[in-house]
C-alpha positions, 0 to 999 in steps of 0.5 A: 500499499502507499502511505504517507507519514506526515511528520518526522518525529520520533513516531512518524520516522520509526512508523515510516521506516517500520511500515517501509519494512513491511513492504508498504510504499512510505513517503515521510513529510515534515516541513524542516528541510534541513531535516528531510535533506539530512533524512535522504542523505541517511542521517538520523536526527534522533537515536533510537537502536537500530534505526538509522539502518532501517531507514537506510536499507528501506531508503535504498530499496526504493520503499521509504522516500521524504519530502517537504511537500505533502501534495504528491504524496498524499494524492497517491496515499491509501493512507496518511498518518498524521504523527506531528507533535503535540507538547504541552501548550504553554499556560495550562497543561493541555495538549498543543494541538496546533500542528495536528490541525494544521496538517489536517488542512493540508491533507483536506487540500491534496486528497485525491480518491479514497483515503483514510486518515489515520492519528498516530500522535497522542490526542485528547479525546474527541480530536478524531472528530474536529480533524475530520470537521476541519477536512470536511470543511477546507475540502467537501468533496474529500471521500475520506475516513479519519481514525485513530491509531495510537502508539504504544512505543517505548523510547530504546525499544520502539523498532521491537515494539512496533514489530512485536507489538502486545496489540493495535488500537485501531479506532473507527467505524468505517469498514472501508477503514477498518479493510485498509488499516487491517492490510497495513498491518496485515504482516504482523498477522504470523506474530499474532499481534491482535488487532482490537477496533474501537470507536474512535474516542475510546482509541483516544482515551485508551492511549492517555489511561494506559500511560497514566496507569503505567505513570501512576506504577512507577509513582506508587513504588518510588513511595512504598521506596521512600518508605521503606527506606524509613522502615528498614525495608529492601524496595526492589524485593517488594517490586518482586514480591508483588510483581510475582502477581500477576494480576500487578506484574512487575513491569514499571515497578523499578524504583528511581528519581522520578519519570520524564520523557516525551509522554508520561509528563505531558500525556498525564497533564493533558488527561487531567485537563481533559478530566477537568473540562468534562467534570470528571476529576481524576484525582490519583492521575492528579497526584501521581503528576504532583508527587512526580514532579516534586520528587525530581528535584527531592533528590538532589538532597539525597545527595547532600545527605551524604554530606550533611545537608552541605555541597557548596563547593562540593564537585559532583560527578553525574552519570547519565542525562536521557530519562531514559537508557538508549535513547538521547531524548531530554524532555523533563528528564530527571536529571535537569531538575536534579542538576539544577537544584544542586546547583542551588546548593552550591556544588558544582557538575560534570557530565557524561551521557553516552547520547544525550549531550548535544541536548543537554547543552541546551537544558544545562549550559552550565556544567563541564560535560566528560568524555567517560565515566571515569573522567565524569569521577575525577576529582568529584566529591560524589558520584550520581548514577541518575540513568541507568546506561549498561555502560554504567552497570560494571564500572570499575570501583577500585578506579573509581575510588582512586579518581574521585576525590571521596568514596561516594556513590548515591544511585538513583537507578540501584543498579549495584549491590550495596556490600559490593559497593561498600566494600570497596570502601564507599559511601553508598546510597540507593532508593528504597534501600538502607542506608550504608554508613559513611566511610 
């Protein structure tokens, strides 16, 4: 099938490349001419494992191309995916749908023959209705069906998630649209990926409900971690103990510095605003967002405790800046408020991240950037692990101790065993586990 994808951000580029890898003819469209030129030359604007190979292979084989003009690709397409950004709207927390609506108007002017217009972007309930209204108002003769097909991709594992999904959610009541979308996803039938057809509004809300629930699990285990520290329990054993209950499950029960990224913060905010607009307030989700925001900056106090609450003049090495490993995404990363709070306490920051430092320089211009974990530790009074990159899981502790000014490790991701680190003479702090004694 011929597919046009409007937007070459994270969702659009991954989706377009995977559709092309299924054998479809795909054109990804973006107004950013520099980005399109880079993509045409095989340069990927984001870091996602294996995405560069996927894009290059399908471009080389003629199944994937890129354009700044949507007219011809949309005119020839059987399906058009809207995959533009929906960031939080400045000032009120609602999802900013201006890019979605602008894309809808341009699509309306270009469609020719029956076309399925599919919102892949995360959008509030009722957005599909407005997209349909915009298209029919702009082009009353357009033969279109508007559907919702939310994405459930994890950054760092997006290609696997796309090709081996837990489910594919499609919101449409149009039988022709069902047939087109079923054909698009037919290559996944061998993987027995269930396609769940629902109403359009239901599909839109499924996406928000899923993200809010996962954010709730993260925040819940973080609060349990705080209690575990106070009473002398181990949050990791607690998480395993409750996660073995198949009604709960083990995923998203990893205590840490709070959630960040491009989805959970903005989507929980948007869901809260939608619920308030419809007089159905979501108190649990409101609490989740509030607790998470406070937690990020509160992690700085955990660092300060290792020095009796005084960080003035201390040098702190920070390992990991992105909100999770295997991405270069700095959006709402816990490292940003953590580092800002450490600076407010008078600390000097030196940091290292395998992929995120270029993006981090925009958010954190006043810190020193290092070329590896050991240079980050050099002369540091404490080393703080913020992102659980695999490169940080087997550091040479003796080498760290020799290069640091003071043997203190604050592990906000619990990637080390306390006895292993303290056995090398470190003061070791983690999340939701008993504190070690100072050396």
